[in-house]
C-alpha positions in Angstrom: -13.5 42.1 47.2 -10.0 42.1 48.5 -9.1 40.1 51.7 -6.6 42.0 54.1 -3.3 40.3 54.5 -2.7 38.8 58.1 0.6 39.7 59.8 2.0 37.4 62.5 5.1 39.4 63.3 5.1 40.8 67.0 5.7 44.6 67.3 9.5 45.4 68.1 10.3 46.1 71.6 11.1 49.5 72.8 14.0 49.5 75.0 15.2 52.6 76.9 18.8 53.4 76.5 20.2 54.9 79.5 22.7 57.6 79.5 26.2 56.8 81.2 26.3 58.3 84.6 28.4 61.3 84.9 32.0 60.2 86.1 32.8 61.6 89.6 36.4 62.9 90.3 38.5 60.4 92.0 38.9 61.1 95.8 42.2 62.6 96.8 44.3 60.0 98.4 45.8 61.9 101.5 47.6 58.9 102.7 50.0 59.6 99.6 51.1 62.8 100.7 52.0 61.8 104.4 55.2 60.1 103.5 56.5 63.4 102.1 55.4 65.5 105.0 57.1 62.9 107.2 60.4 63.1 105.3 60.4 66.9 105.6 60.0 66.8 109.2 62.6 64.2 109.5 65.1 66.5 107.6 64.2 69.6 109.8 64.8 67.6 112.8 68.0 66.4 111.7 69.1 69.9 110.8 68.1 71.2 114.2 69.9 68.4 115.9 73.1 69.2 114.1 72.8 72.8 114.5 72.3 72.2 118.4 75.4 69.9 118.4 77.5 72.4 116.6 76.7 75.2 119.3 77.2 72.9 122.0 80.7 72.1 120.8 81.5 75.6 120.2 80.5 76.8 123.5 82.3 74.1 125.3 85.3 74.4 123.4 85.2 78.2 124.3 84.4 77.7 128.0 87.1 75.0 128.5 89.8 76.7 126.4 93.0 76.6 128.2 94.5 80.0 128.9 98.4 79.9 129.6 100.4 82.5 131.3 102.8 83.6 128.5 105.8 85.9 128.1 106.9 87.1 124.8 110.0 89.0 124.0 109.4 92.3 122.1 111.4 93.9 119.4 112.4 97.5 120.2 114.0 100.3 118.1 115.1 103.7 119.1 114.5 107.0 117.5 115.8 110.2 118.9 115.5 109.8 122.8 112.6 107.4 122.7 112.6 103.6 122.5 109.4 102.0 120.9 108.6 98.2 121.2 106.5 95.9 119.1 105.7 92.2 118.4 102.7 91.7 120.6 99.2 93.3 121.3 99.5 95.6 124.3 97.4 93.3 126.7 98.8 92.4 130.0 102.0 93.9 131.6 104.7 95.6 130.0 108.1 94.4 131.3 111.4 96.1 130.3 115.0 96.0 131.3 117.2 98.9 131.0 120.9 99.0 131.5 122.0 101.2 134.3 124.0 103.3 131.8 120.8 104.8 130.4 118.2 104.1 133.0 119.0 107.0 135.0 117.7 109.3 132.2 114.2 107.5 132.0 111.4 109.3 133.1 108.4 107.7 131.4 107.7 104.0 130.9 104.6 103.0 128.8 102.8 106.3 129.8 103.6 106.1 133.5 106.1 108.0 135.6 109.4 106.2 136.6 108.4 106.6 140.4 105.7 103.9 139.9 107.1 101.8 137.2 110.4 100.5 139.0 110.1 97.0 140.3 113.6 95.5 141.4 115.7 95.2 138.2 112.7 95.7 135.8 110.3 98.2 135.0 106.7 97.0 135.0 103.6 98.8 133.8 100.1 97.9 132.5 100.5 97.5 128.9 99.1 100.4 126.7 102.0 102.4 125.5 104.9 100.3 124.5 107.6 103.1 124.9 110.3 104.4 127.2 111.3 108.1 127.5 114.0 109.6 127.7 117.2 107.8 126.9 120.6 108.9 126.6 123.5 107.5 124.6 123.4 103.7 123.4 120.7 102.2 125.2 120.1 98.4 124.5 116.7 97.6 126.3 115.2 94.2 126.6 111.4 94.2 126.8 108.7 91.6 127.1 104.8 91.3 127.1 103.5 89.3 130.1 99.9 88.1 129.6 99.2 88.5 133.4 97.4 91.8 134.0 98.9 94.4 136.2 97.2 97.3 138.1 99.1 100.6 139.3 97.5 103.2 141.5 99.2 106.6 142.2 98.5 110.0 143.0 98.6 113.2 140.8 102.4 113.4 139.9 104.7 115.7 137.9 108.3 115.2 136.9 110.9 117.9 136.2 114.4 118.8 137.3 115.8 120.4 140.4 115.9 123.7 138.6 112.4 124.5 139.8 112.4 125.5 143.5 108.7 126.2 144.0 105.6 125.0 142.3 102.0 126.5 141.8 99.1 124.0 141.1 96.0 125.5 139.5 92.8 123.5 138.4 91.2 125.9 135.9 91.3 129.3 137.6 91.2 127.9 141.0 94.8 128.0 142.7 95.2 124.7 144.7 98.9 125.4 145.8 100.5 128.9 145.5 104.4 129.0 145.2 105.2 126.3 147.6 108.6 125.1 148.1 109.7 122.0 146.1 111.0 120.3 149.4 107.4 120.3 150.8 106.1 117.8 148.3 106.9 114.0 148.5 109.3 113.1 145.9 111.5 110.5 144.0 114.7 111.2 142.3 116.3 109.3 139.4 119.4 110.6 137.6 118.4 114.4 136.5 114.5 113.7 137.1 112.5 114.3 140.2 108.9 112.8 140.5 106.7 115.1 142.8 103.3 113.9 144.1 100.3 115.7 145.6 96.9 114.3 146.4 94.4 115.8 144.2 91.9 112.8 143.2 90.8 112.9 139.7 92.5 116.2 139.1 93.7 117.6 135.7 95.6 120.3 137.4 98.3 122.4 135.8 101.8 122.8 137.4 103.7 125.9 137.2 107.2 126.1 138.4 109.8 128.9 138.8 112.2 127.5 136.4 112.4 127.0 132.6 112.9 123.3 132.5 110.0 121.0 131.0 107.4 119.7 133.5 105.7 116.3 132.5 102.2 116.0 134.2 100.6 112.6 135.0 96.9 113.0 136.3 97.2 109.7 138.4 95.1 106.6 138.8 93.0 106.0 141.7 92.0 102.6 143.1 
């Protein structure tokens, strides 16, 4: 009969092996982005300040810009019986000196009748059309552009010669003046030309005379 063998070795220990815990995502560090945002804000503030400074300087410069009273001499040339001047923008007052030898034939200065353009030794009119009509012979005119503005008011005017002895004024089909003697109208003579006036505010009337010479009509400028 066999005897069972004795074993004195203790049974192995059973150790539970723990699984590693799932790794959580690292929290977003908001403080890391703040310096970038602050930097962007500084750039925007700086750009706004620079823009404001530029605008202030521009407005200030234009507001306090000095304006001087200037007079510029113009260059003039003659073609046929008209003198045309150039060399400055037509802003201000057109001033022209015409020798007596040819000024007697001038009826139009810068688009205005001679009767309202004469001022002592010079003709002066608001600058718009830098021309003089009608000149005879050699006429060396001297013209300037004065920066100071000028205003002229004058009534309905027509310019012609003494060939006409009566005038009829019509506004459309309406007869305003019917074959009235030229001597009844207020007039100013210069050389061969006579400037007649009649009070028709804002009128675009037509003038008919009893002669054949040309009649230059000016509608007038009211105050």
